[in-house]
C-alpha positions as CSV (number, residue, x, y, z in Angstrom):
1,M,25.8,-4.9,0.9
2,E,22.2,-4.7,2.3
3,N,21.4,-1.9,4.8
4,T,19.8,-3.5,7.8
5,Q,19.6,-0.3,9.8
6,T,16.1,0.6,11.0
7,H,14.7,4.0,11.6
8,K,12.1,5.3,14.0
9,L,9.0,6.1,11.9
10,L,6.0,8.1,13.2
11,V,2.7,7.8,11.3
12,V,0.5,10.8,12.1
13,V,-3.2,10.4,11.5
14,G,-4.3,14.0,10.9
15,S,-8.1,14.1,10.9
16,V,-10.1,14.4,14.1
17,R,-13.5,14.6,12.3
18,E,-16.3,12.3,13.5
19,S,-16.6,9.1,11.4
20,R,-13.3,9.9,9.7
21,F,-11.5,7.5,7.4
22,G,-8.0,8.4,8.6
23,P,-7.5,5.6,11.1
24,V,-8.2,3.0,8.3
25,V,-5.6,4.6,6.1
26,G,-3.1,5.0,9.0
27,S,-3.4,1.4,9.9
28,W,-2.7,0.2,6.4
29,V,0.2,2.6,6.1
30,A,1.7,1.3,9.3
31,E,1.3,-2.3,8.0
32,Q,3.2,-1.4,4.8
33,A,6.0,0.3,6.8
34,R,6.4,-2.8,9.0
35,R,6.4,-5.0,6.0
36,H,9.1,-2.9,4.4
37,G,11.4,-3.8,7.3
38,G,13.3,-0.6,7.5
39,F,11.4,1.0,10.3
40,E,10.4,0.8,13.9
41,V,6.8,2.0,13.6
42,D,4.7,4.1,15.9
43,V,1.3,5.6,15.1
44,I,-0.3,8.7,16.7
45,D,-3.9,9.6,16.1
46,L,-4.4,13.4,16.7
47,A,-7.9,12.7,17.9
48,D,-6.2,11.2,21.1
49,I,-4.1,14.3,21.7
50,D,-4.9,17.6,23.5
51,I,-4.1,20.2,20.8
52,P,-5.4,23.7,21.7
53,L,-5.6,26.3,18.9
54,A,-4.3,29.1,21.1
55,L,-0.5,29.2,21.2
56,P,2.0,30.7,23.7
57,A,3.5,34.1,22.8
58,E,7.0,32.8,22.2
59,S,7.9,30.7,19.1
60,P,8.7,27.0,19.8
61,K,11.8,27.6,17.5
62,F,13.4,29.8,20.1
63,A,11.9,28.4,23.3
64,G,13.2,24.9,22.6
65,D,12.5,22.4,25.4
66,A,11.2,25.2,27.6
67,Y,8.1,25.7,25.4
68,P,5.0,25.4,27.5
69,R,2.9,22.7,26.0
70,P,-0.2,21.1,27.6
71,A,0.4,17.9,29.5
72,G,-1.9,16.1,27.1
73,M,0.5,16.8,24.3
74,A,3.5,15.1,25.9
75,R,3.2,11.9,24.0
76,L,3.0,13.7,20.6
77,T,6.0,15.9,21.4
78,S,8.1,13.0,22.6
79,A,7.2,10.8,19.5
80,L,8.0,13.7,17.1
81,A,11.4,14.3,18.9
82,E,12.4,10.6,18.8
83,A,11.3,9.9,15.2
84,D,13.8,9.8,12.4
85,A,11.0,10.1,9.8
86,F,7.3,10.8,9.4
87,V,4.3,9.8,7.4
88,V,1.5,12.3,7.6
89,V,-1.9,10.8,6.7
90,T,-4.3,13.6,5.7
91,P,-7.7,14.1,4.1
92,E,-8.5,17.2,2.1
93,Y,-10.9,19.7,3.6
94,N,-11.9,22.6,1.3
95,H,-8.7,22.2,-0.8
96,S,-6.4,22.0,2.2
97,Y,-5.6,20.0,5.3
98,P,-7.3,19.8,8.7
99,A,-6.9,22.5,11.4
100,S,-6.0,19.7,13.8
101,L,-2.9,18.9,11.8
102,K,-1.9,22.6,11.4
103,A,-2.2,23.0,15.2
104,A,-0.1,19.9,15.9
105,I,2.6,21.2,13.5
106,D,2.6,24.8,15.0
107,W,3.1,23.6,18.6
108,H,6.5,22.2,17.5
109,F,9.5,23.2,15.4
110,T,12.8,21.5,16.2
111,Q,11.1,18.1,16.3
112,W,10.5,18.4,12.6
113,T,13.9,20.0,11.6
114,A,16.2,18.1,9.3
115,K,13.9,15.0,9.1
116,P,12.0,13.5,6.2
117,V,8.3,13.7,5.8
118,A,6.2,11.6,3.4
119,F,2.5,12.0,2.7
120,V,-0.4,9.7,2.3
121,S,-3.6,11.6,1.3
122,Y,-7.2,10.7,0.6
123,G,-10.2,12.6,-0.6
124,G,-12.5,13.1,-3.6
125,A,-11.4,13.4,-7.2
126,A,-8.0,15.0,-6.3
127,G,-7.2,12.3,-3.7
128,G,-6.1,14.9,-1.1
129,R,-3.3,16.3,-3.3
130,H,-4.3,20.0,-2.5
131,A,-3.8,19.2,1.2
132,V,-0.3,17.8,0.5
133,L,0.8,20.8,-1.6
134,H,-0.1,23.0,1.3
135,L,1.7,20.7,3.8
136,E,4.8,20.6,1.7
137,N,5.0,24.4,1.9
138,V,4.5,24.5,5.7
139,L,6.9,21.8,6.6
140,T,9.6,23.2,4.4
141,E,9.4,26.3,6.5
142,L,10.2,24.1,9.5
143,H,13.3,22.8,7.7
144,A,11.8,19.3,7.2
145,V,12.6,17.5,3.9
146,T,9.4,16.4,2.0
147,I,9.5,13.2,0.0
148,R,8.4,13.4,-3.6
149,D,6.7,10.1,-4.1
150,G,3.7,10.1,-1.8
151,L,0.4,8.1,-2.0
152,A,-2.9,9.7,-3.0
153,F,-6.3,7.9,-2.9
154,P,-9.0,9.6,-5.0
155,N,-12.6,8.7,-4.2
156,Y,-11.5,6.7,-1.2
157,F,-15.1,5.9,-0.3
158,T,-15.3,3.5,-3.3
159,A,-11.6,2.7,-3.7
160,W,-11.2,0.8,-0.4
161,Q,-12.7,-2.4,0.9
162,D,-12.2,-4.2,4.2
163,G,-9.5,-1.8,5.3
164,R,-7.4,-2.1,2.1
165,P,-7.2,-0.1,-1.2
166,L,-8.6,-2.0,-4.2
167,D,-5.8,-0.8,-6.5
168,S,-3.3,-3.7,-6.6
169,A,-0.5,-1.3,-7.4
170,A,-0.9,0.6,-4.1
171,E,1.5,-1.7,-2.2
172,G,4.2,-1.2,-4.9
173,Y,3.8,2.6,-4.6
174,A,4.0,2.3,-0.8
175,K,7.3,0.4,-1.1
176,T,8.7,3.2,-3.3
177,L,7.7,5.7,-0.7
178,F,9.3,3.8,2.1
179,D,12.5,3.1,0.1
180,Q,12.9,6.9,-0.4
181,L,11.9,7.7,3.2
182,S,14.4,5.1,4.6
183,W,17.2,6.6,2.5
184,W,16.5,10.1,3.6
185,A,16.0,9.0,7.2
186,G,19.5,7.5,7.3
187,T,21.1,10.3,5.4
188,L,19.6,13.0,7.5
189,R,20.2,11.2,10.8
190,S,23.9,10.8,9.9
191,G,24.0,14.5,9.1
192,R,22.4,15.5,12.4
193,E,24.8,13.3,14.3
194,A,27.8,14.7,12.5
195,A,26.9,18.4,13.1
196,P,24.1,20.5,14.4
197,Y,21.7,21.6,11.6
198,P,22.1,25.3,11.0
199,A,18.4,26.3,11.3
């Protein structure tokens, strides 16, 4: 029997650099997620969010809803809390991911917990895979579940045209990513509803 349940998916565009390529990739990812049919899709571009680097003294893990976040971060916090799953779109800067993305992660904790995260990266020869390896380590610490089959776009500056990857196999890889993400989203949501996660 076909599963017609949809999950709330948040696509996070992680780069805030001028003339960045992230919004192009994020738009295509959101299109693929909507085409998949298993998700209600929202997109947040971190360039539109107030994300200070200085953090309050207390950890968001222990402060919970009382954690003092800037008013400009409210949409991000709400979207993270409501989402059943995430796709993080990231470039690679100096073999890692942007500071904007690290700050957005560090301002939150429970919003990521026991939820699946997939990655779509882009960059030079490595296609952003160094950034993803670091993100997997960080998000595991927040008790998120990282998805194995992500998407990486090496040499994106020549591999995309008119807002789409030139590789005809990219849509098939995206479907695999979203199939896995949908399975984990449903499984983990059922688990959270059945019992509190023991973080």
